[in-house]
C-alpha positions as CSV (number, residue, x, y, z in Angstrom):
1,M,-148.1,77.4,-43.1
2,D,-145.5,74.9,-43.2
3,S,-146.5,72.3,-40.8
4,S,-143.1,71.6,-39.9
5,L,-142.7,74.8,-38.3
6,S,-144.0,75.4,-34.7
7,R,-144.8,79.0,-35.1
8,P,-147.6,81.2,-36.3
9,A,-148.6,81.2,-39.8
10,G,-146.5,83.3,-41.9
11,F,-143.6,83.9,-39.4
12,G,-140.3,84.0,-41.5
13,R,-142.3,83.6,-44.7
14,E,-143.3,86.5,-47.2
15,R,-143.9,87.1,-50.8
16,P,-141.9,84.7,-53.0
17,A,-138.9,86.6,-54.4
18,S,-139.4,85.0,-57.7
19,Q,-142.3,87.3,-58.5
20,F,-139.7,90.2,-58.9
21,A,-138.2,88.2,-61.8
22,D,-141.5,86.8,-63.1
23,A,-143.4,90.0,-63.8
24,A,-142.7,92.2,-66.7
25,C,-140.1,94.9,-66.4
26,D,-138.3,97.6,-68.3
27,Q,-134.9,96.4,-67.7
28,Y,-132.8,93.5,-65.8
29,V,-129.9,93.9,-63.6
30,D,-127.7,91.0,-63.1
31,I,-127.0,89.6,-59.5
32,T,-123.5,90.0,-58.1
33,Y,-122.1,87.6,-55.7
34,L,-119.3,88.6,-53.2
35,Q,-117.2,85.5,-53.4
36,N,-114.4,86.9,-51.4
37,A,-116.9,87.8,-48.5
38,A,-116.5,84.1,-46.8
39,A,-113.0,85.2,-45.7
40,K,-114.4,87.7,-43.5
41,G,-117.2,85.4,-42.3
42,A,-120.0,87.3,-44.2
43,V,-122.2,84.6,-45.6
44,C,-125.7,83.4,-45.9
45,L,-127.4,80.8,-43.7
46,D,-126.3,77.9,-45.8
47,G,-122.5,79.5,-46.1
48,S,-123.1,80.8,-49.5
49,P,-121.7,84.3,-50.4
50,P,-124.1,87.4,-50.2
51,A,-125.3,88.8,-53.0
52,Y,-126.9,92.3,-54.5
53,H,-128.1,94.0,-57.6
54,L,-126.6,97.3,-58.9
55,F,-127.8,99.4,-61.8
56,R,-125.6,102.1,-62.6
57,G,-126.9,105.7,-62.5
58,F,-126.3,108.3,-65.3
59,G,-126.6,111.9,-65.9
60,T,-127.5,113.8,-62.8
61,G,-128.0,110.5,-60.7
62,L,-124.4,109.3,-61.3
63,N,-123.5,110.2,-57.7
64,N,-126.7,109.4,-56.0
65,W,-127.2,106.1,-54.5
66,L,-130.4,104.2,-53.2
67,V,-129.6,101.1,-51.2
68,H,-132.7,98.9,-50.6
69,L,-132.7,95.9,-48.2
70,E,-134.9,93.3,-49.2
71,G,-137.4,91.8,-46.7
72,G,-138.3,88.3,-45.9
73,G,-139.2,87.8,-42.1
74,W,-136.9,86.2,-39.8
75,C,-135.8,82.7,-38.2
76,D,-135.8,82.3,-34.5
77,D,-134.8,78.8,-34.1
78,V,-132.8,75.8,-35.9
79,S,-136.0,74.3,-37.5
80,S,-137.2,77.7,-39.0
81,C,-133.5,78.7,-40.2
82,L,-133.3,75.2,-41.7
83,A,-136.7,75.7,-43.3
84,R,-135.2,78.6,-45.3
85,K,-131.7,77.4,-45.5
86,N,-131.9,76.2,-49.1
87,T,-134.5,78.8,-50.3
88,N,-133.7,82.3,-51.7
89,L,-134.3,83.5,-48.1
90,G,-131.2,81.6,-46.7
91,S,-128.8,80.8,-50.0
92,S,-127.7,83.1,-52.8
93,T,-127.8,79.9,-55.0
94,A,-131.3,79.7,-55.0
95,M,-132.0,83.6,-55.7
96,E,-133.4,84.6,-59.1
97,K,-130.6,86.1,-61.0
98,Q,-132.2,89.6,-62.2
99,A,-134.2,92.3,-60.8
100,N,-135.5,95.7,-62.2
101,F,-134.0,99.0,-61.4
102,Y,-133.9,102.5,-63.3
103,N,-132.5,105.8,-62.8
104,W,-130.1,106.5,-59.8
105,N,-127.3,104.0,-58.8
106,K,-129.8,101.5,-57.7
107,V,-128.8,98.6,-55.2
108,K,-130.8,95.8,-54.0
109,I,-129.3,93.9,-51.4
110,R,-130.5,90.3,-51.0
111,Y,-131.8,88.9,-47.7
112,C,-130.4,85.6,-46.8
113,D,-129.8,85.8,-43.1
114,G,-133.1,85.6,-41.3
115,S,-132.0,88.5,-38.8
116,S,-132.7,91.8,-40.3
117,F,-128.8,91.9,-41.0
118,T,-128.1,91.8,-37.2
119,G,-126.6,88.2,-36.7
120,D,-123.1,87.6,-35.6
121,V,-122.2,84.3,-34.1
122,E,-118.6,82.8,-35.1
123,E,-119.6,79.2,-34.4
124,V,-121.1,77.1,-37.0
125,D,-123.1,73.9,-36.0
126,P,-121.5,71.2,-38.0
127,S,-124.9,69.1,-37.7
128,T,-126.9,71.9,-39.7
129,N,-124.1,74.1,-41.1
130,L,-126.2,77.2,-40.3
131,H,-124.3,80.3,-40.3
132,Y,-125.8,83.5,-38.3
133,R,-123.7,86.2,-39.9
134,G,-126.3,88.9,-41.1
135,H,-124.4,91.8,-39.6
136,R,-121.2,90.6,-41.5
137,V,-123.2,90.3,-44.8
138,F,-124.4,94.2,-44.2
139,M,-121.0,95.4,-43.5
140,V,-119.2,93.4,-46.5
141,V,-121.8,94.6,-49.0
142,M,-121.5,98.3,-47.7
143,E,-117.7,98.1,-48.3
144,E,-117.9,96.6,-51.7
145,L,-120.4,99.4,-52.7
146,R,-118.2,102.2,-51.2
147,S,-115.4,100.6,-53.5
148,R,-117.7,100.9,-56.4
149,G,-118.2,104.7,-56.1
150,M,-120.7,105.1,-53.2
151,D,-118.1,106.7,-51.1
152,R,-118.4,109.6,-53.6
153,A,-122.2,109.7,-53.1
154,E,-123.8,113.3,-53.2
155,N,-127.3,112.1,-52.1
156,A,-128.0,108.8,-50.7
157,L,-131.0,106.8,-49.2
158,L,-131.2,103.5,-47.4
159,S,-134.7,102.0,-47.7
160,G,-136.0,98.6,-46.9
161,C,-139.5,96.5,-46.8
162,S,-140.7,94.6,-44.0
163,A,-137.7,92.9,-42.3
164,G,-135.6,94.9,-44.5
165,G,-137.4,98.1,-43.3
166,L,-136.7,97.0,-39.8
167,A,-133.2,96.7,-41.0
168,S,-133.1,100.1,-42.5
169,M,-134.0,101.6,-39.1
170,L,-131.4,99.3,-37.1
171,H,-128.7,100.4,-39.6
172,C,-129.8,104.0,-39.9
173,D,-126.6,106.0,-39.3
174,G,-125.5,109.1,-41.1
175,V,-127.8,108.6,-44.0
176,K,-131.5,109.2,-44.8
177,C,-133.4,106.2,-44.2
178,L,-136.9,105.2,-45.7
179,A,-138.5,102.2,-43.6
180,D,-141.5,100.7,-45.4
181,A,-143.7,98.3,-43.3
182,G,-140.9,97.9,-41.0
183,F,-142.5,99.3,-37.9
184,F,-143.4,96.1,-36.0
185,I,-145.3,96.9,-32.7
186,D,-144.9,95.1,-29.3
187,V,-148.6,94.1,-28.8
188,M,-150.2,91.1,-27.5
189,S,-152.0,88.7,-29.6
190,I,-155.6,88.2,-29.2
191,D,-155.3,85.2,-27.0
192,G,-153.4,87.3,-24.5
193,N,-149.9,85.9,-25.2
194,R,-146.9,87.9,-26.4
195,T,-146.3,86.0,-29.8
196,I,-144.2,88.6,-31.4
197,K,-142.1,89.4,-28.4
198,S,-141.2,85.8,-27.7
199,F,-140.6,85.3,-31.3
200,Y,-138.0,88.3,-31.6
201,D,-136.5,87.1,-28.4
202,G,-135.6,83.8,-30.1
203,V,-134.5,85.8,-33.1
204,V,-132.0,88.1,-31.1
205,N,-130.8,85.2,-29.0
206,L,-130.3,82.7,-31.8
207,H,-128.4,85.0,-34.2
208,G,-126.5,87.0,-31.3
209,S,-128.1,90.3,-32.6
210,A,-127.9,92.2,-29.3
211,R,-124.3,93.4,-29.8
212,H,-125.3,95.0,-33.1
213,L,-128.6,96.5,-32.1
214,P,-128.2,100.4,-31.9
215,P,-126.2,101.2,-29.0
216,S,-128.2,104.3,-28.5
217,C,-130.9,101.7,-27.3
218,T,-129.1,98.9,-25.9
219,S,-126.8,101.1,-23.7
220,K,-129.9,102.1,-21.9
221,M,-130.9,98.7,-21.3
222,P,-129.8,96.4,-18.2
223,P,-128.3,93.2,-19.1
224,T,-130.9,91.2,-17.2
225,R,-134.1,89.5,-18.2
226,V,-137.5,91.2,-17.7
227,A,-140.9,90.1,-16.8
228,H,-141.9,86.9,-18.9
229,G,-138.1,86.1,-19.3
230,F,-137.4,88.1,-22.1
231,F,-133.9,90.0,-22.2
232,W,-134.1,93.8,-21.8
233,A,-131.7,94.1,-25.0
234,M,-134.4,92.5,-27.2
235,Q,-136.6,95.4,-26.7
236,C,-134.3,97.2,-29.3
237,F,-135.2,95.0,-31.8
238,F,-138.8,96.9,-31.8
239,P,-138.9,100.2,-33.5
240,Q,-141.0,101.8,-31.1
241,Y,-138.3,101.4,-28.5
242,M,-135.2,102.5,-30.7
243,A,-136.3,104.5,-33.7
244,W,-137.0,107.6,-31.6
245,R,-133.4,107.7,-30.8
246,I,-132.4,107.8,-34.6
247,Q,-130.5,111.1,-35.3
248,T,-130.5,111.1,-38.9
249,P,-133.7,111.9,-41.1
250,L,-136.1,108.9,-41.2
251,F,-139.3,108.5,-43.2
252,L,-141.7,105.9,-42.0
253,L,-144.1,104.5,-44.5
254,N,-146.5,102.0,-42.9
255,P,-150.3,101.0,-43.1
256,A,-152.1,101.1,-39.6
257,Y,-153.7,98.1,-40.5
258,D,-150.5,96.3,-41.7
259,S,-151.9,92.9,-43.3
260,W,-148.8,91.0,-42.3
261,Q,-148.8,92.3,-38.4
262,I,-152.4,91.6,-38.3
263,S,-152.2,87.9,-39.8
264,N,-149.1,87.2,-37.9
265,V,-148.9,89.4,-34.7
266,L,-152.4,90.3,-33.8
267,V,-153.9,86.9,-34.9
268,P,-151.4,84.3,-35.4
269,Y,-152.4,80.9,-36.1
270,T,-151.9,79.6,-32.4
271,A,-154.4,82.3,-31.4
272,D,-157.3,81.2,-33.9
273,P,-157.0,77.5,-34.2
274,S,-160.4,77.2,-35.3
275,G,-159.8,79.5,-38.3
276,S,-162.6,82.0,-37.5
277,W,-160.4,85.0,-38.5
278,K,-159.4,83.4,-41.9
279,S,-161.6,85.5,-44.1
280,C,-160.8,88.7,-42.3
281,K,-157.0,88.2,-42.3
282,T,-157.3,87.8,-46.2
283,D,-159.6,90.5,-47.2
284,I,-160.5,93.4,-44.4
285,K,-163.8,93.7,-46.1
286,Q,-164.9,90.1,-44.9
287,C,-164.3,91.1,-41.1
288,S,-167.4,91.1,-38.8
289,P,-168.0,94.1,-36.7
290,P,-166.2,92.5,-33.6
291,Q,-163.4,91.7,-35.7
292,L,-163.1,95.2,-37.0
293,D,-163.4,96.6,-33.5
294,V,-160.3,94.6,-32.7
295,L,-158.7,96.0,-35.8
296,Q,-159.6,99.4,-34.8
297,R,-157.9,98.9,-31.4
298,F,-154.8,97.6,-33.1
299,R,-154.6,100.8,-35.1
300,T,-154.7,102.7,-31.8
301,Y,-151.9,100.7,-30.5
302,F,-149.8,101.3,-33.7
303,L,-150.5,105.1,-33.7
304,E,-149.5,105.4,-30.1
305,A,-146.3,103.4,-31.0
306,V,-145.6,105.5,-33.8
307,G,-146.3,108.8,-31.9
308,G,-143.2,108.2,-30.0
309,L,-141.1,109.1,-32.8
310,G,-141.8,112.8,-32.3
311,S,-142.5,115.4,-34.6
312,S,-139.1,116.6,-35.6
313,S,-139.0,118.1,-38.9
314,S,-136.4,115.4,-39.8
315,R,-139.2,112.9,-39.6
316,G,-141.4,111.8,-42.4
317,M,-144.6,109.9,-42.3
318,F,-147.0,108.6,-44.6
319,I,-149.5,106.3,-42.4
320,N,-152.5,105.0,-44.4
321,S,-155.4,103.1,-43.8
322,C,-154.9,100.5,-46.4
323,F,-154.8,96.8,-45.7
324,V,-151.3,96.1,-47.4
325,H,-147.8,95.1,-46.5
326,C,-144.9,97.0,-48.3
327,Q,-145.9,99.7,-50.5
328,S,-142.4,101.0,-51.7
329,E,-141.9,97.9,-53.9
330,D,-145.0,98.0,-55.7
331,Q,-145.5,100.5,-58.7
332,R,-149.2,100.8,-58.3
333,T,-148.8,101.8,-54.4
334,W,-145.8,104.0,-54.8
335,L,-146.7,106.3,-57.8
336,W,-149.3,105.3,-60.2
337,Q,-152.3,107.1,-61.5
338,D,-154.4,105.2,-58.9
339,S,-152.0,104.9,-56.1
340,P,-153.0,105.4,-52.4
341,T,-153.0,108.9,-51.4
342,L,-153.0,111.2,-48.1
343,H,-154.3,114.6,-48.7
344,S,-154.3,114.3,-52.4
345,T,-150.4,113.2,-52.2
346,Q,-148.9,110.0,-53.4
347,I,-146.5,108.1,-51.6
348,G,-143.6,108.6,-54.1
349,K,-144.3,112.2,-54.2
350,A,-144.3,112.6,-50.4
351,V,-141.0,110.7,-50.1
352,G,-139.5,113.0,-52.8
353,D,-140.6,116.1,-51.1
354,W,-139.3,115.0,-47.8
355,Y,-136.0,113.8,-49.3
356,Y,-135.2,117.0,-51.2
357,D,-136.6,119.3,-48.4
358,R,-139.1,120.5,-50.5
359,R,-141.8,120.3,-47.7
360,G,-142.4,118.0,-44.8
361,F,-144.7,115.4,-44.8
362,Q,-146.0,113.8,-41.5
363,E,-149.7,112.6,-42.1
364,V,-151.7,109.9,-40.6
365,D,-154.9,108.8,-42.3
366,C,-158.4,108.5,-40.8
367,A,-159.7,105.0,-39.7
368,Y,-160.7,102.3,-42.1
369,P,-162.9,102.5,-44.4
370,C,-162.4,106.2,-44.9
371,N,-159.7,106.2,-47.6
372,P,-161.1,105.5,-51.1
373,S,-157.9,105.6,-52.7
374,C,-156.7,102.3,-51.0
375,P,-156.6,99.6,-53.5
376,K,-159.8,97.5,-54.1
377,F,-157.5,94.4,-54.6
378,Y,-153.7,94.0,-54.2
379,T,-151.7,92.4,-57.1
380,Y,-148.1,92.7,-57.0
381,H,-146.5,94.9,-59.6
382,P,-142.7,95.5,-59.1
383,I,-141.7,99.1,-58.9
384,I,-139.9,100.9,-61.7
385,F,-137.8,103.6,-60.5
């Protein structure tokens, strides 16, 4: 944890993006900067232009598009936004220049706004030069991609991981969506505090996000504060309150024991100052019986929240019991000889069957430690599409 941040360990910080470039991969795709986006106010936190990677499809995939939204947590106040301002999560000038893709037209939209692409504040504080413009970034990149052929797409999928997975649901409109590890739930921390709700309230207010949260959700919320001082509209940042309203097909990929949520939502640093949960949060096999009981209750809350999505055939679901976070960006968890399975089906196969309407897939794993296909250890391997 950065000692300068007065927040739970891990908030706003995820796996370093440089691992995408550092790992071995079959091919590299140069980064594209949208230099003209500043005229529309669509800029990263530091005012630099947004960026993306595009690998052109070929053959039968020429008019098929996969648009993936990078993750990277959020910032909910000026200090946390300043902490990422000069990193790859706040500035396109700090992003590595290449990333790996294969097959379809593949787009990876880089994440540099700290709001899951929802922010829209016109004013810029001259003392910090922070720009809260995530929604404008999303819109201007979509406009650019349409001009580069996406307007002729025959097949399209909007996906995202973590904060990008949440963004894929927030922007899921008229296209099939895959949300990976983006179903963050409204649950109390072990100390009884509403840590994640307070954090999201800060994100929504700082970035002016309410106007760009799904109107199907916000239109049902009164413009007042609820108990504990939170705005009603902030509820719509939580998937459990807005995702069930999504009309287009949605596939939810999430572990029931999401390692990031357990470490930052259920047991944040502020709830465990003595560090008694440190080993458990690092490796679920190190959890004591009482700690496992807490994790099993978290799984129950998570499944109750997910259950609100309903059982429509347009919904896909792969909820396993692995202790991981983000499984679509890692080749070993997506589609590999030893990838995690549910009913003998790997994640990549389940998503493909759902996307092409070959068969539905709505499966929830049994409770930990029942699934032997979960990785014994977790080492990041960037996905090769």
